N, CA and C atoms as an extended XYZ file, in Angstrom:
216
Properties=species:S:1:pos:R:3:atomname:S:1:resname:S:1:resid:I:1 pbc="F F F"
N         5.649      -23.806        7.516 N   MET     1
C         4.351      -24.148        6.977 CA  MET     1
C         3.984      -23.125        5.913 C   MET     1
N         3.561      -23.593        4.758 N   GLN     2
C         3.149      -22.712        3.677 CA  GLN     2
C         1.922      -21.914        4.072 C   GLN     2
N         1.876      -20.668        3.595 N   LEU     3
C         0.674      -19.870        3.800 CA  LEU     3
C        -0.431      -20.423        2.903 C   LEU     3
N        -1.677      -20.422        3.384 N   PRO     4
C        -2.776      -20.932        2.565 CA  PRO     4
C        -2.994      -20.076        1.326 C   PRO     4
N        -3.356      -20.707        0.255 N   LYS     5
C        -3.614      -20.016       -1.013 CA  LYS     5
C        -5.078      -20.224       -1.366 C   LYS     5
N        -5.900      -19.252       -0.976 N   THR     6
C        -7.335      -19.332       -1.188 CA  THR     6
C        -7.932      -17.935       -1.203 C   THR     6
N        -9.034      -17.797       -1.877 N   LYS     7
C        -9.761      -16.524       -1.869 CA  LYS     7
C       -10.789      -16.494       -0.742 C   LYS     7
N       -10.953      -17.613       -0.030 N   ASN     8
C       -11.952      -17.716        1.034 CA  ASN     8
C       -11.436      -17.261        2.389 C   ASN     8
N       -10.214      -16.811        2.453 N   LEU     9
C        -9.578      -16.462        3.715 CA  LEU     9
C        -8.625      -15.298        3.482 C   LEU     9
N        -8.673      -14.299        4.343 N   LYS    10
C        -7.703      -13.210        4.240 CA  LYS    10
C        -6.376      -13.698        4.822 C   LYS    10
N        -5.320      -13.516        4.064 N   VAL    11
C        -4.000      -13.939        4.525 CA  VAL    11
C        -3.095      -12.721        4.615 C   VAL    11
N        -2.596      -12.498        5.816 N   TYR    12
C        -1.653      -11.418        6.089 CA  TYR    12
C        -0.453      -12.029        6.782 C   TYR    12
N         0.718      -11.534        6.469 N   SER    13
C         1.916      -12.035        7.124 CA  SER    13
C         2.864      -10.877        7.385 C   SER    13
N         3.232      -10.720        8.626 N   LEU    14
C         4.252       -9.738        8.999 CA  LEU    14
C         5.576      -10.476        9.067 C   LEU    14
N         6.556       -9.975        8.346 N   ARG    15
C         7.856      -10.624        8.247 CA  ARG    15
C         8.911       -9.762        8.927 C   ARG    15
N         9.825      -10.403        9.613 N   SER    16
C        10.917       -9.664       10.257 CA  SER    16
C        11.862       -9.106        9.199 C   SER    16
N        12.651       -8.133        9.608 N   SER    17
C        13.586       -7.498        8.672 CA  SER    17
C        14.872       -8.297        8.484 C   SER    17
N        15.082       -9.336        9.303 N   ASP    18
C        16.384      -10.023        9.249 CA  ASP    18
C        16.334      -11.500        8.876 C   ASP    18
N        15.181      -12.116        8.842 N   GLN    19
C        15.109      -13.550        8.579 CA  GLN    19
C        14.281      -13.837        7.331 C   GLN    19
N        14.889      -14.336        6.279 N   PRO    20
C        14.098      -14.709        5.106 CA  PRO    20
C        13.309      -15.987        5.390 C   PRO    20
N        12.173      -16.123        4.747 N   ALA    21
C        11.377      -17.349        4.885 CA  ALA    21
C        12.058      -18.480        4.129 C   ALA    21
N        11.822      -19.700        4.582 N   ASP    22
C        12.322      -20.867        3.856 CA  ASP    22
C        11.676      -20.911        2.478 C   ASP    22
N        12.365      -21.521        1.545 N   GLU    23
C        11.870      -21.608        0.176 CA  GLU    23
C        10.500      -22.286        0.140 C   GLU    23
N         9.590      -21.690       -0.609 N   GLY    24
C         8.257      -22.256       -0.792 CA  GLY    24
C         7.232      -21.862        0.248 C   GLY    24
N         7.662      -21.161        1.285 N   ILE    25
C         6.729      -20.768        2.348 CA  ILE    25
C         5.868      -19.590        1.910 C   ILE    25
N         6.495      -18.573        1.376 N   LEU    26
C         5.759      -17.385        0.957 CA  LEU    26
C         5.237      -17.565       -0.465 C   LEU    26
N         4.092      -16.969       -0.747 N   PRO    27
C         3.550      -17.059       -2.095 CA  PRO    27
C         4.365      -16.221       -3.068 C   PRO    27
N         4.235      -16.530       -4.340 N   THR    28
C         4.873      -15.721       -5.376 CA  THR    28
C         4.117      -14.395       -5.493 C   THR    28
N         4.696      -13.440       -6.197 N   GLU    29
C         4.015      -12.154       -6.396 CA  GLU    29
C         2.691      -12.349       -7.123 C   GLU    29
N         2.658      -13.254       -8.087 N   ASP    30
C         1.412      -13.533       -8.808 CA  ASP    30
C         0.354      -14.110       -7.872 C   ASP    30
N         0.761      -15.008       -6.968 N   GLU    31
C        -0.181      -15.588       -6.008 CA  GLU    31
C        -0.687      -14.538       -5.028 C   GLU    31
N         0.190      -13.638       -4.608 N   VAL    32
C        -0.220      -12.554       -3.704 CA  VAL    32
C        -1.332      -11.741       -4.356 C   VAL    32
N        -1.156      -11.418       -5.625 N   LYS    33
C        -2.180      -10.650       -6.353 CA  LYS    33
C        -3.452      -11.471       -6.544 C   LYS    33
N        -3.292      -12.708       -6.986 N   LYS    34
C        -4.441      -13.569       -7.274 CA  LYS    34
C        -5.316      -13.770       -6.040 C   LYS    34
N        -4.698      -14.021       -4.897 N   TYR    35
C        -5.433      -14.317       -3.669 CA  TYR    35
C        -5.594      -13.106       -2.743 C   TYR    35
N        -5.139      -11.945       -3.222 N   LYS    36
C        -5.253      -10.692       -2.475 CA  LYS    36
C        -4.657      -10.800       -1.066 C   LYS    36
N        -3.463      -11.366       -1.007 N   MET    37
C        -2.735      -11.515        0.253 CA  MET    37
C        -1.950      -10.248        0.548 C   MET    37
N        -1.548      -10.096        1.785 N   LYS    38
C        -0.659       -9.006        2.167 CA  LYS    38
C         0.515       -9.609        2.932 C   LYS    38
N         1.696       -9.414        2.391 N   ILE    39
C         2.936       -9.886        3.001 CA  ILE    39
C         3.776       -8.639        3.234 C   ILE    39
N         3.994       -8.296        4.495 N   LEU    40
C         4.679       -7.043        4.814 CA  LEU    40
C         5.925       -7.279        5.639 C   LEU    40
N         6.972       -6.582        5.266 N   LYS    41
C         8.242       -6.662        5.993 CA  LYS    41
C         8.277       -5.557        7.046 C   LYS    41
N         8.583       -5.930        8.261 N   LEU    42
C         8.726       -4.965        9.352 CA  LEU    42
C        10.127       -4.373        9.265 C   LEU    42
N        10.224       -3.173        8.796 N   GLU    43
C        11.523       -2.538        8.561 CA  GLU    43
C        12.325       -2.318        9.842 C   GLU    43
N        11.650       -2.151       10.958 N   ASN    44
C        12.343       -1.804       12.207 CA  ASN    44
C        12.383       -2.938       13.219 C   ASN    44
N        11.998       -4.145       12.807 N   THR    45
C        11.867       -5.223       13.779 CA  THR    45
C        12.501       -6.505       13.259 C   THR    45
N        13.438       -7.036       14.036 N   ILE    46
C        14.040       -8.319       13.690 CA  ILE    46
C        13.218       -9.442       14.334 C   ILE    46
N        13.463      -10.655       13.875 N   HIS    47
C        12.681      -11.819       14.304 CA  HIS    47
C        12.634      -11.967       15.836 C   HIS    47
N        13.779      -11.854       16.473 N   ASN    48
C        13.840      -12.063       17.922 CA  ASN    48
C        13.230      -10.925       18.729 C   ASN    48
N        12.737       -9.901       18.048 N   GLU    49
C        12.082       -8.793       18.743 CA  GLU    49
C        10.595       -8.713       18.401 C   GLU    49
N        10.066       -9.778       17.827 N   MET    50
C         8.647       -9.806       17.467 CA  MET    50
C         7.805      -10.397       18.604 C   MET    50
N         8.256      -10.197       19.820 N   ASP    51
C         7.535      -10.669       21.002 CA  ASP    51
C         7.661       -9.609       22.098 C   ASP    51
N         7.679      -10.021       23.342 N   ASP    52
C         7.746       -9.037       24.427 CA  ASP    52
C         9.105       -8.356       24.551 C   ASP    52
N        10.065       -8.713       23.693 N   LYS    53
C        11.364       -8.035       23.681 CA  LYS    53
C        11.354       -6.776       22.817 C   LYS    53
N        10.270       -6.560       22.098 N   ALA    54
C        10.169       -5.394       21.215 CA  ALA    54
C        10.208       -4.101       22.027 C   ALA    54
N        10.808       -3.072       21.428 N   ASN    55
C        10.783       -1.765       22.087 CA  ASN    55
C         9.472       -1.068       21.695 C   ASN    55
N         9.228        0.106       22.245 N   ASN    56
C         7.961        0.800       22.003 CA  ASN    56
C         7.735        1.109       20.527 C   ASN    56
N         8.779        1.491       19.812 N   GLU    57
C         8.653        1.789       18.380 CA  GLU    57
C         8.251        0.537       17.600 C   GLU    57
N         8.876       -0.589       17.928 N   GLN    58
C         8.566       -1.846       17.247 CA  GLN    58
C         7.142       -2.297       17.572 C   GLN    58
N         6.750       -2.171       18.824 N   ARG    59
C         5.377       -2.533       19.212 CA  ARG    59
C         4.363       -1.696       18.443 C   ARG    59
N         4.643       -0.421       18.338 N   LYS    60
C         3.734        0.477       17.618 CA  LYS    60
C         3.639        0.059       16.151 C   LYS    60
N         4.781       -0.255       15.533 N   GLU    61
C         4.791       -0.687       14.139 CA  GLU    61
C         3.921       -1.937       13.965 C   GLU    61
N         4.105       -2.933       14.811 N   ILE    62
C         3.346       -4.174       14.725 CA  ILE    62
C         1.867       -3.912       14.988 C   ILE    62
N         1.555       -3.155       16.024 N   GLN    63
C         0.160       -2.868       16.362 CA  GLN    63
C        -0.558       -2.139       15.234 C   GLN    63
N         0.115       -1.195       14.592 N   GLU    64
C        -0.509       -0.458       13.498 CA  GLU    64
C        -0.830       -1.383       12.327 C   GLU    64
N         0.081       -2.295       12.007 N   TYR    65
C        -0.188       -3.254       10.931 CA  TYR    65
C        -1.353       -4.172       11.308 C   TYR    65
N        -1.348       -4.697       12.515 N   VAL    66
C        -2.418       -5.601       12.943 CA  VAL    66
C        -3.767       -4.890       12.897 C   VAL    66
N        -3.826       -3.670       13.383 N   LEU    67
C        -5.084       -2.915       13.345 CA  LEU    67
C        -5.541       -2.656       11.917 C   LEU    67
N        -4.606       -2.352       11.027 N   SER    68
C        -4.992       -2.113        9.633 CA  SER    68
C        -5.530       -3.399        9.000 C   SER    68
N        -4.962       -4.556        9.357 N   PHE    69
C        -5.456       -5.833        8.847 CA  PHE    69
C        -6.874       -6.088        9.330 C   PHE    69
N        -7.101       -5.870       10.615 N   ILE    70
C        -8.417       -6.111       11.204 CA  ILE    70
C        -9.474       -5.224       10.562 C   ILE    70
N        -9.095       -3.986       10.289 N   ASN    71
C       -10.044       -3.022        9.732 CA  ASN    71
C       -10.178       -3.079        8.223 C   ASN    71
N        -9.394       -3.915        7.570 N   ASP    72
C        -9.426       -4.013        6.107 CA  ASP    72
C       -10.620       -4.823        5.635 C   ASP    72
């Protein structure tokens, strides 16, 4: 599913380090700037570890990003 492209909604996306998104799902760099989106790659976390399989380091990485989004 494509990420929404609007200025009326904050859009943040945490991406795994090992799985690229399907074509057309992620916005272009120009769209990211235009709509003030944040698309971040989790350097230490692969797709299959973005749930309860994550280790403590991965959980901390995800939690820190989520908290920064909430507080932004």
